[in-house]
C-alpha positions in Angstrom: 2.6 -13.0 -4.0 1.1 -16.1 -3.0 -2.9 -16.7 -3.0 -2.2 -18.6 0.3 -0.7 -15.1 1.9 -3.9 -13.9 3.1 -4.5 -17.6 4.5 -1.4 -17.1 7.1 -1.8 -16.2 10.7 0.8 -16.0 13.4 1.8 -18.9 15.3 0.6 -21.5 12.4 3.2 -24.2 12.2 5.2 -24.1 8.7 5.9 -28.0 7.9 7.9 -29.4 4.9 6.3 -31.5 2.1 7.2 -34.4 4.2 5.1 -33.3 7.0 7.9 -32.6 9.0 7.9 -28.7 11.4 10.3 -26.4 9.9 8.8 -23.9 12.1 6.0 -21.5 13.6 4.6 -17.9 11.7 5.9 -15.0 13.4 4.2 -13.0 10.6 4.4 -12.0 6.8 6.8 -9.3 6.1 6.2 -8.5 2.0 6.3 -12.2 -0.1 8.1 -13.5 3.1 7.2 -15.9 6.4 9.1 -14.8 8.9 9.8 -17.6 11.5 9.4 -17.3 15.2 13.2 -17.3 17.0 12.5 -20.6 19.4 12.3 -22.5 15.4 16.0 -20.5 14.8 17.5 -23.7 12.5 21.2 -23.1 14.1 19.8 -23.5 17.4 20.7 -20.6 18.8 16.9 -18.8 19.1 18.1 -15.6 18.6 17.5 -15.0 14.9 14.1 -14.9 12.7 14.9 -16.2 9.4 12.8 -16.3 6.7 11.2 -18.1 3.8 9.3 -17.3 1.0 5.9 -16.9 0.0 6.3 -18.9 -3.0 7.3 -22.4 -1.3 4.1 -22.2 -0.1 2.3 -25.6 -1.8 -1.3 -24.8 0.6 -2.4 -23.7 4.1 -4.5 -26.4 5.1 -6.3 -25.5 8.5 -3.3 -24.3 11.1 -0.7 -25.3 8.8 1.5 -23.9 5.9 2.5 -27.2 4.3 5.5 -26.0 1.8 6.4 -27.3 -1.8 9.8 -29.0 -0.3 11.3 -30.9 2.3 11.7 -29.9 5.8 15.7 -30.1 5.8 15.5 -28.7 2.6 13.3 -25.6 3.9 15.4 -25.3 6.9 18.6 -25.0 5.2 17.1 -22.3 2.7 15.9 -20.5 6.2 19.6 -20.9 7.5 21.5 -19.3 4.3 18.8 -17.1 2.9 18.8 -13.4 3.8 19.9 -10.1 3.5 23.2 -11.5 1.7 23.7 -11.1 -1.8 24.5 -14.5 -2.4 20.4 -15.5 -1.4 18.8 -12.4 -3.2 15.2 -12.9 -3.4 15.0 -15.3 -1.2 14.0 -13.9 2.3 16.6 -14.5 5.4 18.1 -13.8 8.7 17.9 -10.7 10.0 19.9 -9.9 13.1 19.6 -7.9 16.3 15.6 -8.6 16.3 
């Protein structure tokens, strides 16, 4: 797990390497950042999405900065998860 994991707190903003908003931390689950439902990349607001802790470049005050641009991070969070196609990357949890 990343050395940054211990610095992550609920409600911190997650931004891409380009400084654009990706989501808001709900909590950490193992080696994944769980984003709040209101940051659901599919726009439904019904799902939590996850990003791997390994995608963290830095924790700067109230922000978690990723090592990839926001659009790419949102795409990874949208398509990753419990499916066999995205093993090890985190993902969607249904019905939460």
